[in-house]
C-alpha positions in Angstrom: 145.5 23.7 68.6 142.0 22.3 68.0 138.4 23.4 68.3 135.8 21.7 70.5 132.4 21.8 68.9 130.8 20.8 72.2 132.3 23.6 74.3 132.7 26.1 71.5 136.2 27.0 72.6 139.8 26.4 71.5 141.4 23.6 73.5 144.9 22.1 73.5 146.7 25.4 73.8 149.9 25.2 75.7 152.0 28.1 77.0 154.0 28.5 73.8 150.8 28.6 71.7 149.4 31.3 73.9 152.5 33.4 73.5 152.3 33.0 69.7 148.6 33.9 69.7 149.3 37.0 71.9 152.0 38.2 69.5 149.8 37.7 66.5 147.0 39.6 68.2 149.3 42.5 69.0 150.7 42.6 65.5 147.2 42.6 64.1 146.3 45.6 66.3 149.4 47.5 65.3 148.7 46.9 61.6 145.1 48.1 62.0 146.1 51.1 64.0 148.9 52.1 61.5 146.4 51.8 58.6 143.9 53.9 60.5 146.5 56.5 61.3 147.5 56.7 57.7 144.0 57.3 56.6 143.5 59.9 59.3 146.5 61.8 58.1 145.2 62.1 54.5 143.9 65.7 54.2 142.2 67.7 51.5 144.7 68.7 48.8 145.4 72.3 48.0 146.2 74.3 44.9 144.4 76.3 42.2 142.8 74.5 39.2 145.5 73.6 36.7 148.3 74.4 39.2 151.3 72.1 39.0 154.3 72.0 41.3 157.6 71.0 39.6 160.2 69.6 41.9 163.4 69.7 39.8 167.0 69.9 41.0 169.1 72.9 40.0 171.6 70.8 37.9 168.7 69.7 35.7 166.9 73.0 35.6 170.0 74.9 34.7 170.5 72.7 31.6 168.7 72.6 28.3 166.2 70.1 29.8 164.4 73.0 31.4 163.2 73.9 27.9 161.7 70.4 27.5 160.0 70.6 30.9 158.6 74.0 30.1 157.3 72.7 26.8 155.6 69.7 28.6 154.0 71.7 31.4 153.5 75.2 29.9 152.8 74.4 26.2 149.6 75.9 24.8 146.4 73.9 24.9 145.4 73.1 21.3 142.1 74.2 19.9 141.6 77.4 22.0 141.0 80.7 20.4 143.1 82.4 23.0 146.5 80.8 23.9 146.4 79.2 27.3 149.1 77.0 28.9 148.3 73.5 30.1 149.3 74.2 33.7 150.0 77.1 36.0 153.4 76.1 37.2 155.8 76.7 40.1 159.2 75.1 40.5 161.4 74.3 43.5 164.5 72.2 44.0 164.1 69.0 46.0 166.3 70.4 48.8 163.6 73.0 49.5 160.8 70.5 49.2 159.1 70.7 52.7 155.9 69.7 54.5 154.0 72.7 53.1 154.5 71.3 49.6 153.3 67.7 50.3 149.5 68.5 50.0 149.7 70.1 46.5 147.2 68.3 44.3 149.5 67.9 41.3 153.3 67.4 41.4 156.0 66.5 38.9 159.3 65.2 40.3 162.3 65.0 38.0 165.7 63.8 39.3 168.9 62.0 38.5 169.8 58.8 40.3 173.0 56.9 39.4 171.6 53.7 40.8 169.0 53.5 38.1 169.9 51.4 35.0 167.5 53.3 32.7 165.0 56.1 32.7 161.9 55.4 34.7 158.5 57.0 35.3 156.2 56.3 38.2 152.8 57.6 39.2 151.3 57.8 42.7 147.9 59.0 43.9 146.6 60.3 47.2 149.9 59.9 49.0 149.7 62.9 51.4 146.4 64.4 50.4 143.3 63.7 48.4 142.8 64.1 45.5 146.4 64.1 44.5 148.6 63.0 41.6 152.4 62.6 41.7 154.5 61.9 38.6 158.1 60.9 39.2 160.7 60.8 36.4 164.2 59.6 37.0 167.2 58.6 35.0 170.9 57.6 35.7 172.3 60.5 33.7 171.3 63.7 32.1 171.5 62.4 28.5 169.1 59.5 29.1 166.8 61.9 31.0 166.8 64.3 28.0 166.0 61.5 25.6 163.3 60.1 27.8 161.5 63.4 28.4 161.5 64.2 24.7 160.0 60.8 23.8 157.5 60.7 26.6 156.4 64.4 26.7 152.8 63.8 25.5 152.4 60.8 27.9 153.7 62.7 30.9 151.5 65.7 30.1 148.5 63.5 29.5 148.8 61.7 32.9 148.7 65.1 34.8 146.0 66.6 32.6 143.7 63.5 32.9 144.2 63.5 36.7 143.3 67.2 36.9 140.2 66.7 34.8 139.1 63.8 37.1 139.7 66.1 40.1 137.5 68.9 38.7 134.7 66.5 37.7 134.7 64.9 41.1 134.6 68.4 42.7 131.7 69.4 40.4 129.7 66.4 41.4 130.0 67.4 45.0 129.7 71.2 44.7 127.3 72.5 42.0 124.5 75.0 41.7 121.3 73.1 42.1 119.0 76.0 41.1 120.9 76.4 37.8 120.6 72.7 37.1 116.9 72.8 37.6 116.5 75.9 35.3 118.7 74.2 32.7 116.6 71.1 32.9 113.3 73.1 32.5 114.7 75.0 29.5 116.3 72.3 27.4 115.0 69.0 28.9 118.1 67.6 30.4 120.3 68.4 33.4 123.7 70.0 33.5 125.8 70.6 36.6 127.6 74.0 36.7 130.0 75.2 39.4 128.1 76.5 42.5 129.7 80.0 42.2 127.9 80.5 38.8 124.6 82.3 39.4 121.7 82.9 37.0 
């Protein structure tokens, strides 16, 4: 296959080359379409601020590990005059995890997998909705899971908390009370964005 500068076209293409080119063009279109379809399926995430969906199987939840998970997700936020939990939580077993749950903005998956050699943690963003954070914790047995969760509790909580702060900040940048911002600027000399539902 070569390019003729004089004619500005590809020359020297035989039947086999043409078939290869046709296959490559079709594959390119399929990849582009698949990518476009994936982006089109991404919808706005749902859930109240600070809400967290915990997807934890019954054999884990019915063990003492449930107390560790509650401490991670429902522990009190330090420094507040009134005690408030980090997250507003709901919990389901993975067998009941359905399409309606996929668009929650914050999810924590905890499971046992005998194929794993050690405890693992993974983080995914904007999988089925946007903005979205999914934290996945797995271990080959319950003893390793217990140890891993105890050691990584602040790290796991921090991932989810930081992601939710980012979500709120992004939402505030898009939806804020412009009149309040102007009044604040006039009063103190610098701007401050406040949620659009707050009125003067």
